[in-house]
N, CA, C and O atoms as CSV, one atom per row, in Angstrom:
chain,resi,resn,atom,element,x,y,z
A,1,MET,N,N,-72.655,-119.707,-69.767
A,1,MET,CA,C,-73.468,-120.260,-70.538
A,1,MET,C,C,-73.684,-120.145,-72.006
A,1,MET,O,O,-74.033,-121.038,-72.778
A,2,ARG,N,N,-73.349,-118.565,-72.334
A,2,ARG,CA,C,-74.184,-118.687,-73.391
A,2,ARG,C,C,-73.160,-118.123,-73.738
A,2,ARG,O,O,-73.470,-117.098,-74.345
A,3,LYS,N,N,-71.646,-118.304,-73.647
A,3,LYS,CA,C,-70.973,-118.443,-74.369
A,3,LYS,C,C,-70.503,-119.222,-74.696
A,3,LYS,O,O,-69.694,-119.322,-75.618
A,4,LYS,N,N,-71.110,-120.343,-73.659
A,4,LYS,CA,C,-70.416,-121.670,-74.170
A,4,LYS,C,C,-71.576,-122.663,-75.571
A,4,LYS,O,O,-71.481,-123.748,-76.146
A,5,TRP,N,N,-72.430,-121.675,-75.585
A,5,TRP,CA,C,-73.740,-122.128,-76.272
A,5,TRP,C,C,-73.252,-121.700,-77.984
A,5,TRP,O,O,-73.689,-122.113,-79.058
A,6,HIS,N,N,-72.017,-120.565,-77.614
A,6,HIS,CA,C,-71.750,-120.364,-79.193
A,6,HIS,C,C,-70.684,-120.633,-80.003
A,6,HIS,O,O,-70.493,-120.362,-81.189
A,7,VAL,N,N,-69.711,-121.466,-78.827
A,7,VAL,CA,C,-69.091,-122.424,-78.815
A,7,VAL,C,C,-69.493,-124.106,-79.257
A,7,VAL,O,O,-68.594,-124.759,-79.787
A,8,ASP,N,N,-70.240,-124.470,-79.129
A,8,ASP,CA,C,-71.093,-125.463,-79.576
A,8,ASP,C,C,-71.487,-125.172,-81.092
A,8,ASP,O,O,-71.134,-125.939,-81.988
A,9,TYR,N,N,-72.143,-124.170,-81.301
A,9,TYR,CA,C,-72.708,-123.420,-82.321
A,9,TYR,C,C,-71.911,-123.755,-83.563
A,9,TYR,O,O,-72.174,-124.210,-84.676
A,10,LEU,N,N,-70.731,-123.307,-82.863
A,10,LEU,CA,C,-69.442,-122.302,-83.945
A,10,LEU,C,C,-68.578,-124.252,-84.133
A,10,LEU,O,O,-68.184,-124.615,-85.241
A,11,ALA,N,N,-68.457,-125.156,-82.931
A,11,ALA,CA,C,-67.747,-126.102,-83.575
A,11,ALA,C,C,-69.018,-127.351,-84.523
A,11,ALA,O,O,-68.734,-128.070,-85.481
A,12,ILE,N,N,-70.210,-127.239,-83.906
A,12,ILE,CA,C,-71.478,-127.435,-85.422
A,12,ILE,C,C,-70.758,-127.375,-86.105
A,12,ILE,O,O,-69.802,-128.114,-86.343
A,13,PHE,N,N,-71.141,-126.353,-86.602
A,13,PHE,CA,C,-70.804,-125.279,-87.949
A,13,PHE,C,C,-69.584,-125.660,-89.239
A,13,PHE,O,O,-69.540,-125.916,-90.442
A,14,LYS,N,N,-68.573,-125.474,-87.912
A,14,LYS,CA,C,-67.485,-126.453,-89.166
A,14,LYS,C,C,-67.581,-127.465,-89.534
A,14,LYS,O,O,-67.558,-127.788,-90.722
A,15,LYS,N,N,-67.781,-128.597,-88.072
A,15,LYS,CA,C,-67.781,-129.785,-88.633
A,15,LYS,C,C,-68.923,-130.064,-89.752
A,15,LYS,O,O,-68.906,-131.064,-90.469
A,16,TYR,N,N,-69.700,-129.277,-89.800
A,16,TYR,CA,C,-70.673,-129.341,-91.062
A,16,TYR,C,C,-70.006,-128.966,-91.843
A,16,TYR,O,O,-69.551,-129.872,-92.540
A,17,LEU,N,N,-69.658,-127.894,-92.125
A,17,LEU,CA,C,-69.102,-127.466,-92.971
A,17,LEU,C,C,-68.034,-128.238,-93.556
A,17,LEU,O,O,-68.138,-128.430,-94.767
A,18,LEU,N,N,-66.400,-129.030,-92.596
A,18,LEU,CA,C,-66.126,-129.403,-93.076
A,18,LEU,C,C,-66.364,-131.256,-94.160
A,18,LEU,O,O,-65.690,-131.809,-95.029
A,19,ILE,N,N,-67.789,-131.633,-93.369
A,19,ILE,CA,C,-68.250,-132.731,-94.212
A,19,ILE,C,C,-68.739,-132.075,-95.178
A,19,ILE,O,O,-68.970,-133.041,-95.905
A,20,THR,N,N,-69.327,-130.569,-96.187
A,20,THR,CA,C,-69.786,-130.738,-96.906
A,20,THR,C,C,-68.735,-130.394,-98.379
A,20,THR,O,O,-68.593,-130.600,-99.584
A,21,TYR,N,N,-68.255,-129.803,-97.321
A,21,TYR,CA,C,-66.288,-129.208,-98.534
A,21,TYR,C,C,-66.330,-131.112,-99.111
A,21,TYR,O,O,-66.696,-131.534,-100.208
A,22,ARG,N,N,-65.901,-131.784,-98.106
A,22,ARG,CA,C,-65.459,-133.118,-97.961
A,22,ARG,C,C,-66.705,-133.847,-99.496
A,22,ARG,O,O,-66.394,-134.353,-100.574
A,23,CYS,N,N,-67.715,-133.639,-99.045
A,23,CYS,CA,C,-68.407,-134.276,-100.338
A,23,CYS,C,C,-67.976,-133.340,-101.090
A,23,CYS,O,O,-68.243,-133.341,-102.291
């Protein structure tokens, strides 16, 4: 469970970073 949350957080961070980089 904890690991899954960590993965979710990483995925969200990567997506946010990609959006910011695109802008």
